[in-house]
Every structure is written in structure tokens, then in C-alpha cells.
BARODO-134593 format. One record per residue: x, y, z of N, C-alpha, C in turn. Coordinates in nm, 3 decimals. Atoms other than C-alpha are relative to their C-alpha. Layout:
BEGIN
- n.c1  n.c2  n.c3  ca.c1  ca.c2  ca.c3  c.c1  c.c2  c.c3
- X  Y  Z  X  Y  Z  X  Y  Z;
...
***
This chain:
BEGIN
- n.c1  n.c2  n.c3  ca.c1  ca.c2  ca.c3  c.c1  c.c2  c.c3
- 0.059  0.121  0.051  16.390  2.696  10.616  0.112  -0.095  -0.040;
- -0.099  0.102  0.035  16.583  2.375  10.575  -0.015  -0.035  -0.148;
- -0.001  0.033  0.143  16.682  2.293  10.216  0.072  -0.132  -0.021;
- -0.063  0.123  0.046  16.751  1.948  10.077  0.007  0.006  -0.152;
- -0.019  0.000  0.145  16.863  1.874  9.722  -0.017  -0.142  -0.053;
- 0.015  0.130  0.061  16.755  1.588  9.499  0.135  -0.049  -0.053;
- -0.133  0.030  0.054  17.097  1.602  9.330  0.094  0.116  0.029;
- -0.101  -0.103  -0.027  17.415  1.790  9.413  0.019  0.092  -0.121;
- -0.015  -0.080  0.123  17.430  1.908  9.049  -0.101  0.115  -0.004;
- 0.101  -0.106  -0.003  17.108  2.106  9.098  0.049  0.115  0.088;
- -0.054  -0.102  -0.091  17.267  2.289  9.391  0.111  0.079  -0.068;
- -0.111  -0.067  0.069  17.581  2.366  9.190  -0.050  0.092  -0.110;
- 0.056  -0.081  0.109  17.378  2.489  8.892  -0.069  0.124  0.053;
- 0.071  -0.114  -0.058  17.163  2.712  9.112  0.098  0.105  0.054;
- -0.099  -0.094  -0.055  17.460  2.867  9.291  0.076  0.071  -0.111;
- -0.068  -0.061  0.116  17.632  2.929  8.957  -0.092  0.106  -0.064;
- 0.097  -0.093  0.058  17.316  3.094  8.819  -0.015  0.124  0.090;
- 0.015  -0.111  -0.094  17.288  3.309  9.133  0.116  0.100  -0.007;
- -0.115  -0.090  0.013  17.635  3.453  9.069  -0.023  0.108  -0.106;
- 0.025  -0.096  0.106  17.506  3.627  8.756  -0.141  0.060  0.005;
- 0.138  -0.047  -0.008  17.147  3.693  8.866  -0.030  0.040  0.144;
- 0.020  -0.050  -0.136  17.090  3.913  9.172  -0.133  -0.044  0.060;
- 0.131  0.041  -0.051  16.724  3.818  9.201  0.005  -0.144  0.049;
- -0.015  0.140  -0.041  16.810  3.448  9.215  0.078  -0.009  0.130;
- -0.078  -0.001  -0.124  17.071  3.518  9.482  -0.089  0.041  0.118;
- 0.093  -0.044  -0.105  16.803  3.703  9.682  -0.099  -0.110  0.035;
- 0.096  0.109  -0.025  16.561  3.412  9.641  0.061  -0.108  0.090;
- -0.067  0.101  -0.082  16.813  3.170  9.791  0.004  0.047  0.146;
- -0.003  -0.055  -0.136  16.853  3.398  10.093  -0.140  0.002  0.061;
- 0.139  -0.001  -0.050  16.473  3.432  10.123  -0.044  -0.138  0.045;
- 0.037  0.137  -0.036  16.430  3.054  10.127  0.066  -0.038  0.132;
- -0.072  0.035  -0.123  16.695  3.010  10.394  -0.058  0.071  0.121;
- 0.051  -0.080  -0.112  16.541  3.285  10.609  -0.146  -0.029  0.033;
- 0.143  0.023  -0.020  16.180  3.168  10.572  -0.027  -0.093  0.117;
- 0.045  0.087  -0.109  16.004  3.018  10.872  -0.082  -0.115  -0.056;
- 0.083  0.102  0.064  15.754  2.833  10.653  -0.041  0.049  -0.139;
- 0.045  -0.029  0.136  15.587  2.831  10.311  -0.060  0.140  -0.013;
- 0.069  -0.129  0.005  15.382  3.141  10.391  0.097  0.116  -0.024;
- -0.100  -0.106  0.017  15.697  3.354  10.404  0.048  0.010  -0.145;
- -0.048  0.002  0.138  15.775  3.258  10.042  -0.108  0.037  -0.102;
- 0.110  -0.033  0.092  15.435  3.351  9.895  0.010  0.143  -0.054;
- -0.015  -0.138  0.047  15.524  3.721  9.866  0.078  0.001  -0.131;
- -0.071  -0.010  0.128  15.635  3.820  9.516  0.149  0.031  0.022;
- -0.140  -0.036  -0.027  15.954  3.968  9.664  0.083  -0.117  0.052;
- -0.070  0.118  -0.050  16.040  3.627  9.814  -0.012  -0.120  -0.091;
- 0.003  0.110  0.096  15.967  3.415  9.510  -0.137  -0.048  -0.044;
- 0.137  0.035  0.043  15.586  3.390  9.480  -0.023  -0.151  0.001;
- 0.020  0.144  -0.011  15.575  3.030  9.603  -0.145  -0.035  -0.029;
- 0.136  0.040  0.037  15.275  2.854  9.454  -0.003  -0.149  -0.032;
- 0.016  0.143  0.022  15.145  2.500  9.436  -0.025  -0.028  -0.148;
- 0.009  0.040  0.139  15.151  2.315  9.106  -0.099  -0.112  -0.021;
- 0.092  0.106  0.038  14.922  2.077  8.923  0.064  -0.084  -0.109;
- -0.048  0.084  0.110  14.960  1.812  8.655  0.115  -0.087  0.042;
- -0.114  0.088  -0.029  15.292  1.633  8.643  0.074  0.040  0.128;
- -0.065  -0.050  -0.122  15.411  1.846  8.937  -0.096  0.006  0.119;
- 0.097  -0.001  -0.110  15.105  1.784  9.159  0.067  -0.045  0.129;
- -0.062  0.030  -0.129  15.204  1.780  9.525  0.128  0.079  0.024;
- -0.121  -0.081  -0.011  15.496  2.014  9.459  -0.038  0.147  -0.009;
- 0.021  -0.143  0.019  15.535  2.391  9.452  0.120  0.060  -0.070;
- -0.106  -0.069  0.072  15.741  2.637  9.252  0.032  0.132  0.070;
- -0.046  -0.130  -0.048  15.944  2.941  9.355  0.068  0.068  -0.118;
- -0.059  -0.074  0.112  16.025  3.204  9.092  0.144  0.037  0.029;
- -0.141  -0.040  -0.013  16.395  3.262  9.035  0.029  0.132  -0.068;
- -0.017  -0.125  0.074  16.345  3.569  8.820  -0.117  0.092  0.032;
- 0.103  -0.098  -0.033  16.142  3.885  8.856  -0.127  -0.020  -0.083;
- 0.117  0.020  0.084  15.913  3.807  8.564  -0.070  -0.129  0.038;
- 0.077  0.117  -0.035  15.638  3.553  8.611  0.024  -0.121  -0.087;
- -0.017  0.111  0.092  15.747  3.336  8.319  0.147  -0.036  -0.022;
- -0.141  0.034  0.012  16.110  3.256  8.390  0.030  -0.131  0.070;
- -0.043  0.122  -0.067  16.306  2.987  8.566  -0.060  -0.006  0.140;
- 0.057  0.024  -0.131  16.160  2.832  8.878  0.067  -0.120  0.065;
- -0.039  0.120  -0.074  16.264  2.593  9.148  -0.125  -0.084  0.020;
- 0.109  0.093  -0.028  16.040  2.289  9.167  0.037  -0.069  0.130;
- -0.031  0.044  -0.136  16.020  2.188  9.532  -0.105  -0.098  0.052;
- 0.087  0.093  -0.071  15.876  1.905  9.735  -0.013  0.050  0.143;
- 0.018  -0.045  -0.138  15.722  2.014  10.067  0.054  -0.103  0.099;
- -0.050  0.083  -0.109  15.892  1.878  10.378  -0.025  0.073  0.132;
- 0.013  -0.060  -0.132  15.872  1.941  10.750  -0.028  -0.108  0.102;
- 0.017  0.103  -0.102  15.876  1.747  11.073  -0.146  -0.016  0.040;
- 0.142  0.007  -0.035  15.507  1.828  11.127  -0.088  0.028  -0.121;
- 0.072  -0.023  0.125  15.393  1.838  10.763  -0.140  -0.061  0.007;
- 0.139  0.046  -0.008  15.014  1.812  10.744  -0.076  0.041  -0.125;
- 0.090  -0.032  0.110  14.746  1.804  10.477  -0.141  0.017  0.053;
- 0.142  -0.015  -0.031  14.384  1.914  10.489  -0.076  -0.116  -0.062;
- 0.082  0.108  0.054  14.099  1.680  10.401  -0.003  -0.001  -0.152;
- 0.003  -0.008  0.146  14.105  1.804  10.041  0.135  -0.035  -0.065;
- -0.131  0.039  0.052  14.469  1.693  10.007  0.101  0.112  -0.010;
- -0.092  -0.113  0.006  14.619  2.043  10.010  0.081  0.008  0.129;
- -0.086  -0.015  -0.117  14.911  2.106  10.241  -0.043  0.118  0.084;
- 0.016  -0.114  -0.089  14.865  2.326  10.545  0.131  0.077  -0.009;
- -0.120  -0.076  0.036  15.109  2.597  10.443  0.096  0.022  0.117;
- -0.084  -0.027  -0.116  15.235  2.672  10.794  0.082  -0.121  0.043;
- -0.073  0.122  -0.040  15.351  2.310  10.833  0.114  -0.033  -0.096;
- -0.111  0.021  0.094  15.586  2.330  10.533  0.116  0.085  0.050;
- -0.112  -0.072  -0.062  15.906  2.422  10.715  0.134  -0.041  -0.059;
- -0.120  0.044  0.071  16.156  2.251  10.485  -0.042  -0.038  -0.141;
- 0.031  0.037  0.137  16.179  2.167  10.118  0.115  -0.077  -0.061;
- -0.100  0.069  0.080  16.360  1.945  9.874  -0.009  0.058  -0.140;
- -0.002  -0.056  0.135  16.464  2.112  9.550  0.020  -0.115  -0.098;
- -0.001  0.111  0.094  16.387  1.867  9.270  0.062  0.036  -0.133;
- -0.056  -0.043  0.128  16.483  2.071  8.965  -0.013  0.149  -0.018;
- 0.016  -0.137  0.047  16.529  2.408  8.805  -0.073  -0.014  -0.133;
- 0.085  0.023  0.117  16.259  2.441  8.542  -0.047  0.132  -0.060;
- 0.070  -0.106  0.069  16.118  2.675  8.286  -0.120  -0.068  -0.064;
- 0.105  0.089  0.048  15.807  2.459  8.260  -0.112  0.068  -0.078;
- 0.100  -0.069  0.082  15.592  2.728  8.093  0.054  0.032  -0.138;
- -0.062  -0.029  0.130  15.838  2.777  7.808  -0.034  -0.111  -0.097;
- 0.037  0.099  0.102  15.732  2.605  7.490  0.104  -0.010  -0.106;
***
């Protein structure tokens, strides 16, 4: 899967975090190896899931094994990106992503 970055600092921060966190390092490899969004839905590949609220239209990928840790917030991309009538993306058409931020958006 092709990866774009909103800011170079996000890329640097993620790579630095991956040096001390094996699961995060594995997630980066899973994203690069994925054919499309569907490949990232497995828990072992990051449990990619669509978001609502302020992140509507984006999806998250877990960077840690637990469900309530850091996540990548991503914008779907792809040369043939398509949506269904209800506005949801057709998962198989998400073949690239733009990483917008590293977030712990469930932490209060």
C-alpha cells in the first residue's frame, strides 16, 4: 500500500516510536505490504476501522496490541477510490493512505 504523510514530522515520530515498539514496527510493515484496506482489518495487521465525529471520512490503525493505545489516523486514498451510496468507502478501492496524525483519541 502506498503511504503519504501529512507532515514529515509525523513520519519521523512514527519511525522513532517503532524503534522501541515491536508491534508498531510490525504495523508499518503490514501497511506497506497490504494490497488494500481489507488486508489491514485483521487484528494482527492493525485492526483498521473507520471513524466518526471529528475524524469522519478517516480510519484508524492500532499501533499497539491493546485496543486503547496509540493509533494512526489515516485518510483513504487510491487511484480508483469509490464510495457506496451511503457514503461509506468501498474497502477494496482503498489502496493508498495519507497518515494525518498519531493519536490516542480515546485517552481522556
